[in-house]
C-alpha positions in Angstrom: 0.1 0.1 0.1 3.1 2.3 0.7 2.2 6.0 0.8 -0.8 5.9 -0.7 -2.2 4.9 3.0 -1.2 9.1 4.2 -4.0 10.0 2.3 -6.3 8.1 4.1 -8.0 8.3 7.4 -6.0 6.2 10.2 -9.1 4.8 11.5 -10.6 3.9 7.9 -7.0 2.3 7.2 -6.9 0.1 10.5 -10.6 -1.2 9.9 -9.8 -2.0 5.9 -6.9 -3.9 7.0 -7.9 -5.4 10.3 -8.2 -9.1 8.6 -4.5 -8.8 7.4 -3.4 -8.3 11.6 -1.8 -11.1 12.9 -3.2 -11.8 16.3 -1.6 -9.0 18.2 -1.8 -6.6 15.5 -5.9 -7.1 16.1 -5.5 -6.7 20.1 -3.8 -3.4 19.5 -6.0 -2.6 16.5 -9.2 -2.8 18.4 -7.8 -0.2 21.2 -7.2 1.7 18.2 -10.6 1.7 17.3 -12.2 1.7 20.6 -9.9 4.3 22.1 -8.9 6.8 19.7 -8.9 9.5 21.9 -7.2 7.7 24.8 -4.6 6.5 22.6 -3.6 10.4 21.7 -2.7 11.5 25.6 -1.0 8.0 26.1 2.7 7.0 25.9 3.9 4.0 23.4 4.7 2.5 27.0 1.5 3.0 28.4 -0.3 1.6 25.4 2.2 -1.2 25.3 1.8 -1.9 29.2 -1.9 -1.9 28.7 -2.2 -4.5 26.0 0.4 -6.7 27.6 2.8 -6.3 24.7 6.3 -4.8 23.8 6.8 -1.4 23.0 8.4 -2.7 19.9 4.9 -4.8 19.0 3.3 -0.9 18.8 5.7 0.7 17.1 6.0 -2.0 14.3 2.0 -1.9 14.3 2.4 1.9 13.3 4.7 1.3 10.6 2.4 -1.5 9.6 0.0 1.0 8.6 2.0 3.5 7.0 3.1 5.5 9.7 7.1 6.1 10.9 6.2 5.4 14.4 3.9 6.0 17.1 4.0 9.8 17.6 3.2 10.1 13.9 0.1 7.8 14.5 -1.1 10.2 17.4 -0.6 13.0 15.4 -2.8 11.6 12.4 -5.6 10.7 15.2 -5.5 14.1 16.5 -5.5 15.2 13.0 -8.8 13.4 12.6 -10.6 14.4 15.8 -9.9 18.1 14.6 -11.3 17.8 11.2 -14.1 15.1 11.1 -14.8 14.4 7.2 -18.2 15.1 6.3 -20.4 12.1 5.2 -22.9 13.1 2.7 -26.0 13.1 4.7 -24.0 15.8 6.5 -23.4 17.8 3.8 -26.4 18.3 1.9 -28.4 20.7 3.6 -32.1 21.8 3.1 -31.0 25.2 1.1 -29.3 23.9 -1.3 -30.3 24.2 -4.6 -30.3 20.8 -7.1 -26.8 21.6 -8.0 -25.6 21.7 -5.3 -27.0 18.5 -4.2 -25.8 16.9 -7.3 -22.1 18.4 -6.6 -22.3 17.0 -3.2 -23.5 13.7 -4.4 -21.0 13.4 -7.4 -18.0 14.1 -4.8 -19.5 11.9 -2.0 -18.7 9.0 -4.9 -15.7 10.3 -5.9 -14.1 10.4 -2.5 -15.5 6.8 -1.8 -13.8 6.0 -4.9 -10.6 7.3 -4.2 -10.3 5.9 -0.3 -11.2 2.5 -1.7 -8.7 2.2 -4.0 -6.2 3.2 -1.5 -7.7 -0.1 0.8 -7.2 -2.6 -2.2 -4.9 -5.5 -1.6 -3.0 -6.2 -4.1 -2.4 -10.1 -3.1 -5.8 -10.2 -2.8 -6.9 -8.7 -6.3 -4.4 -11.3 -7.5 -5.9 -13.9 -6.4 -9.3 -13.5 -6.9 -8.5 -12.7 -10.6 -7.0 -16.0 -10.7 -9.0 -17.9 -9.0 -12.1 -16.5 -11.4 -9.9 -17.2 -14.8 -9.5 -20.9 -13.8 -12.5 -21.1 -12.3 -14.9 -24.1 -14.3 -17.9 -22.4 -13.0 -18.2 -19.0 -11.7 -21.4 -17.5 -9.7 -22.4 -14.3 -7.9 -24.5 -13.7 -4.8 -26.2 -10.9 -4.0 -29.2 -9.8 -2.1 -31.3 -6.4 -1.4 -29.5 -3.6 -2.6 -26.7 -5.9 -3.7 -28.9 -7.9 -6.2 -28.4 -5.2 -8.8 -24.3 -5.4 -8.4 -24.9 -9.2 -9.1 -26.7 -8.9 -12.2 -24.0 -7.1 -13.4 -21.4 -8.9 -12.7 -23.4 -11.4 -14.8 -23.8 -9.1 -17.9 -20.5 -8.2 -17.8 -18.8 -12.0 -17.5 -21.0 -13.2 -20.0 -18.9 -11.1 -21.9 -15.8 -13.5 -21.3 -15.5 -17.1 -22.2 -16.2 -18.2 -18.5 -19.2 -19.9 -17.3 -20.8 -17.4 -15.0 -24.3 -17.4 -13.0 -25.7 -14.8 -10.8 -28.6 -15.6 -8.3 -30.5 -13.2 -6.2 -33.7 -15.1 -4.8 -32.4 -16.5 -1.3 -34.2 -20.3 -2.1 -32.1 -20.3 -5.5 -29.1 -19.1 -3.9 -29.1 -22.3 -1.5 -30.1 -24.8 -4.6 -27.6 -23.6 -6.5 -24.9 -23.6 -3.8 -25.6 -27.6 -3.3 -24.6 -27.6 -7.5 -21.1 -26.1 -6.7 -17.6 -27.7 -6.9 -14.5 -27.6 -5.5 -13.2 -26.3 -9.4 -15.6 -23.0 -8.6 -15.6 -19.6 -7.6 -19.0 -18.3 -5.9 -18.8 -14.1 -5.2 -20.5 -12.7 -2.0 -21.8 -9.0 -2.9 -22.8 -7.6 1.0 -22.2 -4.1 2.3 -22.2 -4.3 5.8 -21.4 -8.5 5.3 -23.5 -9.4 8.5 -26.6 -10.6 6.4 -27.4 -14.4 8.0 -29.2 -15.1 4.8 -25.5 -14.4 3.0 -23.4 -16.1 5.7 -25.7 -19.3 5.6 -25.0 -19.4 1.8 -21.2 -19.1 2.2 -20.8 -21.9 4.5 -22.8 -24.2 2.4 -20.8 -23.2 -0.9 -17.5 -23.5 1.4 -19.0 -27.1 2.6 -18.9 -27.7 -1.4 -14.8 -27.1 -1.6 -15.5 -24.2 -3.7 -13.4 -20.7 -3.3 -15.1 -17.8 -1.9 -14.3 -14.1 -2.6 -15.9 -11.7 -0.4 -16.9 -8.0 -1.7 -18.1 -5.8 0.9 -17.0 -3.1 3.4 -16.5 -4.0 6.9 -13.0 -6.0 7.8 -14.4 -7.2 11.0 -17.6 -8.5 9.8 -18.1 -12.2 9.7 -18.4 -12.6 5.9 -15.1 -10.7 5.2 -13.7 -13.0 8.3 -14.9 -16.2 6.7 -14.6 -16.2 2.7 -11.5 -17.5 1.1 -10.5 -13.6 -0.3 -11.9 -10.4 0.8 -12.0 -7.3 -1.3 -13.0 -4.4 0.8 -15.0 -1.4 -0.1 -15.3 1.9 2.0 -18.6 4.1 2.2 -18.9 6.7 4.9 -22.6 7.7 4.8 -24.0 6.8 7.9 -27.8 8.4 7.5 -30.2 5.8 5.6 -31.4 8.4 3.1 -27.9 7.9 1.6 -26.0 4.7 2.8 -25.9 2.5 -0.5 -25.4 5.4 -2.8 -21.6 5.4 -2.6 -21.8 1.4 -1.4 -23.1 0.4 -5.0 -20.6 3.0 -7.3 -18.1 1.3 -5.5 -19.2 -2.6 -5.7 -19.9 -1.6 -9.4 -16.2 -0.5 -9.8 -14.9 -3.5 -8.2 -16.8 -5.6 -10.4 -15.3 -3.3 -13.2 -12.4 -4.3 -12.3 -12.1 -7.5 -11.8 -14.1 -7.9 -15.2 -10.9 -5.8 -17.1 -8.4 -7.8 -15.2 -10.4 -11.2 -16.7 -10.3 -9.7 -20.0 -6.6 -8.5 -20.4 -5.9 -11.8 -19.7 -7.4 -13.2 -22.4 -7.3 -10.7 -24.7 -8.1 -12.6 -28.2 -10.8 -15.1 -27.1 -12.9 -12.5 -25.0 -12.5 -9.9 -27.9 -14.0 -12.6 -30.1 -16.7 -13.3 -27.8 -17.6 -9.4 -27.7 -17.6 -9.3 -31.4 -20.1 -12.1 -31.8 -22.3 -10.4 -29.1 -22.0 -6.8 -31.1 -23.3 -8.7 -34.2 -25.8 -10.9 -32.6 -27.3 -7.2 -31.3 -27.3 -5.4 -34.6 -29.1 -8.3 -35.9 
């Protein structure tokens, strides 16, 4: 991730990297997420003593998430507290005219995409692309607001040489899970990653030996922790009126990224399929 992390909020980067942490790193991460203000006024020795770890362990954690040391982490946390980022629901006002609202919606989506870029894990993204390319069959699962993302993925990947399906109905999802094999890949799309039906579906798929990929926001969610490869999105909206706006945009963009990577792997074959598709549309 390198220097890209320096422009990304500290607490968000900890949340999105959480699944990559070791047990000791998660202990430190939990402490920071639960006590950001306390940490700002603590020394590295105090934090280490509180968590029963070595000072060096805390220092290495700071380096791990992109800071030069403990002091740099404290400065970043203090700066975040002094300049809290505005979610779209906080920024949009009743007095805004139509264009002002449109600008704020666009800016929120753009910021979400930028933040997600900073959280992308190259290893996980590489594994996801490799698995999809080698799969005998790929299935996309999405419920609720994620249904449209699963169907968009289906439309895109039907333009490749891969066997692909998508299911948005819970009953059909479970029926399809039983047909998965160890040669297949299942992609689960869920913003919160805590839906009980989706977790039940994940468990059913994993029993077949199929590889699983999760597109979700929260690194500490059950879905991201249980899936073989998590791909994280970032969305900061808190108001229910706007919570799915930027989440949808970034989920679609992640699907696009997977699709383009797959297209590049098998450029000649996929271009032939695209051409046949164009000819079909023009008939």
